[in-house]
C-alpha positions in Angstrom: -16.9 -170.5 41.9 -16.2 -168.6 44.9 -18.9 -166.1 46.2 -18.0 -162.4 46.9 -19.0 -162.5 50.6 -17.1 -164.3 52.8 -18.5 -167.1 54.7 -19.0 -165.1 57.9 -21.4 -162.7 56.1 -25.1 -163.2 55.6 -26.7 -161.6 52.5 -29.3 -159.1 53.9 -27.9 -158.8 57.2 -28.4 -155.5 59.3 -25.3 -153.1 59.2 -23.6 -153.0 62.5 -24.3 -149.9 64.6 -22.5 -148.6 67.5 -24.7 -147.2 70.2 -22.8 -144.4 71.5 -23.1 -142.1 68.7 -27.0 -142.8 68.5 -27.4 -142.1 72.2 -25.2 -139.0 71.9 -27.4 -137.9 69.0 -30.7 -138.4 70.7 -29.4 -136.5 73.9 -28.7 -133.5 71.5 -31.9 -133.5 69.9 -33.6 -133.5 73.2 -31.5 -130.7 74.5 -32.3 -128.8 71.1 -36.0 -129.3 71.4 -35.7 -127.9 75.1 -34.1 -124.8 74.0 -36.5 -124.2 71.0 -39.5 -124.8 73.3 -37.8 -122.2 75.8 -37.1 -119.9 72.9 -40.7 -120.1 71.6 -42.2 -119.4 75.1 -40.1 -116.3 75.5 -41.1 -115.0 72.0 -44.7 -115.9 72.5 -44.7 -114.0 76.0 -43.2 -110.9 74.3 -45.8 -111.0 71.5 -48.6 -111.4 74.0 -47.3 -108.4 75.9 -47.1 -106.2 72.9 -50.6 -107.1 71.9 -51.8 -106.2 75.3 -50.2 -103.0 75.2 -51.5 -102.2 71.7 -55.1 -103.1 72.6 -55.1 -100.7 75.7 -53.7 -98.0 73.6 -56.8 -98.1 71.2 -59.6 -95.5 71.4 -62.3 -98.2 71.0 -61.7 -101.6 72.6 -62.0 -104.6 70.1 -65.0 -105.9 71.7 -66.7 -102.6 71.2 -65.8 -102.3 67.6 -66.9 -106.0 66.9 -70.3 -105.2 68.3 -70.5 -101.9 66.2 -69.6 -103.7 63.0 -72.1 -106.4 63.7 -74.7 -104.0 64.2 -73.9 -102.4 60.8 -73.8 -105.6 59.0 -77.2 -106.8 60.2 -78.6 -103.3 59.3 -77.2 -103.6 56.0 -78.6 -107.1 55.5 -81.9 -105.9 56.6 -81.9 -102.9 54.4 -81.1 -105.2 51.4 -83.6 -107.7 52.0 -86.5 -105.1 52.5 -85.3 -103.6 49.3 -85.7 -107.0 47.5 -89.0 -107.7 48.8 -90.4 -104.1 48.2 -89.1 -103.9 44.7 -91.9 -103.9 41.9 -90.4 -106.8 40.2 -90.6 -108.9 43.2 -94.2 -108.9 43.1 -94.1 -110.2 39.4 -95.2 -113.6 39.3 -93.8 -116.4 36.8 -96.5 -118.1 35.1 -96.2 -120.5 31.8 -98.0 -119.4 28.5 -100.4 -122.0 27.2 -99.8 -123.0 23.8 
């Protein structure tokens, strides 16, 4: 009984691959990556420029606004904590009943 593979082919052998198309594909991938990187740099530069212009147009700078909001949050937290401490129910202790 003859085997379907010829005598020169070995079972499980790697396929024959030409190096030309692989090198061309690698070069194209590299060039595409460089173009994408250049596009990201141009777009990123534009976004940074637009954000800087927007911040300069604001009445209150973001750092000042953040400081004001932080002060408001601290004041609200202190007010809430003191209300809980001074509430009449806060002074009631929990004791067990004796049976």
